[in-house]
C-alpha positions in Angstrom: 19.6 -7.4 16.4 20.4 -5.1 13.5 23.6 -4.0 15.2 24.9 -7.6 15.2 27.5 -7.6 12.5 27.8 -11.4 12.6 24.2 -11.6 11.3 23.9 -8.4 9.3 27.0 -7.2 7.4 25.2 -4.6 5.4 22.2 -2.3 5.9 19.8 -0.8 3.4 17.3 1.9 4.1 13.9 0.8 2.8 12.4 4.3 2.4 14.4 7.0 4.1 16.9 7.5 1.3 14.3 7.7 -1.5 13.8 10.9 -3.4 10.7 12.1 -1.5 12.6 11.7 1.7 15.9 13.3 0.7 14.8 16.1 -1.7 11.2 16.9 -0.8 11.6 20.4 -2.3 13.8 21.2 -5.3 17.3 21.8 -4.2 16.5 21.3 -0.5 18.2 18.2 0.7 17.6 16.5 4.0 19.3 13.3 5.2 18.1 13.2 8.8 16.2 9.9 8.4 18.8 8.3 6.2 21.5 9.3 8.6 19.9 7.1 11.2 20.7 4.0 9.1 24.0 5.4 7.9 25.1 6.1 11.4 24.0 2.6 12.6 26.1 1.1 9.8 29.1 3.3 10.6 29.0 2.5 14.3 28.9 -1.2 13.8 31.3 -1.4 10.9 28.6 -2.5 8.4 28.4 -1.8 4.7 25.7 0.6 3.6 23.6 0.1 0.4 21.9 3.3 -0.7 18.4 2.9 -2.1 17.5 4.5 -4.4 18.1 7.5 -6.7 15.8 7.3 -9.7 12.5 5.4 -9.4 9.0 5.9 -10.7 7.4 5.8 -7.2 7.9 7.9 -4.1 8.8 11.0 -6.0 7.9 14.4 -4.6 5.3 16.2 -6.6 7.7 18.9 -7.8 9.5 16.2 -9.9 6.3 14.8 -11.5 4.2 17.9 -11.9 6.7 20.6 -13.0 6.6 19.7 -16.7 10.4 19.9 -17.0 11.8 19.8 -20.5 14.6 17.4 -21.4 17.4 19.7 -20.4 15.7 20.7 -17.1 15.0 17.1 -16.1 18.6 16.1 -17.0 19.8 18.8 -14.6 17.4 17.7 -11.9 18.6 14.1 -12.1 22.3 15.2 -12.1 21.7 17.3 -9.1 20.0 14.5 -7.2 22.1 11.4 -8.0 24.9 10.5 -5.7 25.4 6.7 -5.7 23.6 3.5 -4.7 20.9 1.6 -6.5 21.0 4.4 -9.0 18.1 3.3 -11.3 15.3 1.3 -9.8 12.8 -0.8 -11.8 13.2 0.7 -15.3 11.6 -2.2 -17.1 8.1 -3.6 -17.5 7.6 -7.4 -17.2 7.5 -7.6 -21.0 10.9 -6.1 -21.3 9.9 -2.7 -22.5 10.9 0.5 -20.7 8.5 1.7 -18.0 6.6 4.8 -18.7 7.3 7.5 -16.1 8.4 11.1 -15.9 12.0 10.2 -16.7 11.5 7.9 -19.7 8.6 10.0 -21.1 10.8 13.1 -21.1 14.3 11.7 -21.8 13.8 8.2 -23.3 16.2 5.5 -22.4 19.0 8.1 -22.0 17.8 9.0 -18.5 19.5 5.8 -17.3 22.9 6.9 -18.6 22.4 10.4 -17.3 21.8 9.0 -13.8 24.7 6.6 -13.8 27.1 9.2 -15.1 25.9 11.7 -12.5 26.4 9.1 -9.7 29.9 8.3 -10.9 30.8 11.9 -11.0 29.6 12.3 -7.4 31.5 9.4 -6.1 34.1 7.6 -8.1 34.3 4.7 -5.6 30.6 3.9 -5.4 29.3 0.7 -7.0 26.6 1.7 -9.4 23.6 -0.7 -9.8 20.4 -1.0 -11.7 17.8 -2.8 -9.5 14.7 -4.6 -10.6 12.3 -7.5 -9.9 11.2 -10.5 -12.0 14.6 -10.8 -13.6 15.6 -13.7 -11.3 15.0 -16.4 -13.9 15.5 -16.5 -17.6 12.8 -14.7 -19.6 12.0 -11.6 -21.7 12.6 -9.2 -18.8 15.9 -10.7 -17.9 17.0 -10.7 -21.5 16.0 -7.0 -21.8 18.1 -6.2 -18.7 21.1 -8.1 -20.2 20.7 -6.1 -23.4 20.5 -2.9 -21.4 23.8 -3.7 -19.7 25.4 -4.5 -23.0 24.1 -1.2 -24.5 25.5 0.8 -21.5 28.8 -0.9 -21.8 29.0 -0.2 -25.6 28.4 3.5 -24.8 31.0 3.4 -22.1 28.4 4.4 -19.5 29.4 3.2 -16.0 27.5 0.2 -14.7 29.0 -2.0 -11.9 26.1 -4.4 -11.1 22.5 -5.5 -11.3 20.4 -6.0 -8.3 17.9 -8.9 -8.3 15.2 -7.8 -5.9 13.9 -11.4 -5.4 10.4 -10.8 -3.9 9.5 -14.5 -4.3 6.7 -16.9 -3.5 7.1 -20.1 -1.5 7.6 -23.0 -3.9 8.2 -20.7 -6.9 11.9 -19.9 -7.0 12.6 -19.5 -10.7 14.3 -22.4 -12.4 17.8 -21.4 -13.6 18.3 -18.8 -10.9 22.0 -19.4 -10.7 22.5 -19.7 -14.4 20.8 -16.3 -14.8 23.1 -14.7 -12.2 26.0 -16.1 -14.2 24.7 -14.7 -17.4 25.1 -11.2 -15.9 28.4 -11.8 -14.3 29.7 -13.1 -17.7 29.4 -9.5 -18.8 32.0 -8.5 -16.3 29.7 -6.9 -13.7 28.6 -7.8 -10.2 25.2 -9.1 -9.2 23.5 -8.9 -5.8 20.3 -10.2 -4.3 18.9 -6.9 -2.9 15.4 -7.3 -1.5 14.9 -10.9 -0.7 11.7 -12.1 0.9 9.7 -15.3 0.2 6.1 -14.9 0.9 3.5 -17.6 1.5 -0.3 -17.8 1.5 -1.6 -17.5 5.0 -2.1 -19.1 7.4 1.4 -20.5 7.8 1.7 -24.3 7.9 4.6 -26.6 8.7 4.8 -27.7 5.1 4.9 -24.1 3.8 7.6 -23.2 6.4 9.7 -26.3 5.3 9.4 -25.3 1.7 10.3 -21.7 2.5 13.4 -23.0 4.3 14.4 -24.9 1.2 13.7 -21.9 -1.0 15.9 -19.5 1.0 18.6 -22.1 0.8 18.3 -22.4 -2.9 18.5 -18.6 -3.4 21.4 -18.0 -1.1 23.3 -21.0 -2.5 22.8 -19.6 -6.0 24.6 -16.5 -4.9 27.3 -18.3 -3.0 28.0 -20.5 -6.1 28.2 -17.5 -8.4 31.6 -15.8 -8.6 30.6 -12.1 -8.7 27.5 -12.4 -6.6 28.5 -10.0 -3.8 25.8 -10.5 -1.3 22.2 -11.1 -0.2 20.0 -8.5 1.5 16.6 -9.5 3.0 13.9 -6.9 2.7 13.5 -6.2 6.4 14.4 -8.9 8.9 11.1 -9.4 10.7 7.5 -9.9 9.4 6.5 -7.2 11.8 7.8 -4.5 9.4 7.3 -6.3 6.0 5.5 -4.5 3.2 4.1 -7.8 1.9 0.8 -8.1 3.7 -0.3 -4.6 2.6 0.9 -5.1 -1.0 -0.1 -8.7 -1.5 -3.3 -9.4 0.5 -3.5 -12.9 1.9 0.3 -13.4 1.9 2.8 -13.0 4.7 5.3 -15.0 6.8 8.0 -14.0 4.3 11.0 -13.3 6.5 13.3 -15.3 8.7 11.9 -13.7 11.9 8.2 -13.8 12.7 5.9 -10.9 13.7 6.3 -11.7 17.4 10.0 -11.1 17.5 
């Protein structure tokens, strides 16, 4: 099914392009797993969204345990970044910057370092910051808007914001489209990058009907927003979804059920 371009115009690797998979040892790069997805996209004429360069999770131990100073960690980031969802989940839900090896060593500047490195590696790549719980207006969305404005004022390249959109049935944030438009008003793209809409189990006819409406609401918000370039679901079948292990008691979050 994934090779059907009429259904899937773009592919994203969920794990095989993250730092622990692509640079497990410092300076030793391996793209064997990621190439499986890249080759599938190439063979079928599909777009490829790289995910991700700099994130606080799924880092090899040499990144987190080497006690790099600022200059050393800057070099590490510059050597690793190529393109894609360049910075993933930099903000806490209260709008502050997330504490991790990057922020704790370099402060907010690590974001600009990563974006500049990605632009230097590929001048044609679209550079995104990707995060969750920014789908509706609120303190985290406002913090992300302010981050974009700050990057623009510093002339740091930023092409778009990814709205992960790991949502709950019946809880699509009010003002979703208006929030997308607040970002595109800054002259950047937006994309819905990791969409799934989970429900409490067991599934019921009422929950499935509400889920159908919720998917329609989210996709129409993108379609109605000039500058929203696409929607990516986070896997296509419940069989492979991360939701049940991460959110116990939830599931049934994707268009295709576990039996497919």
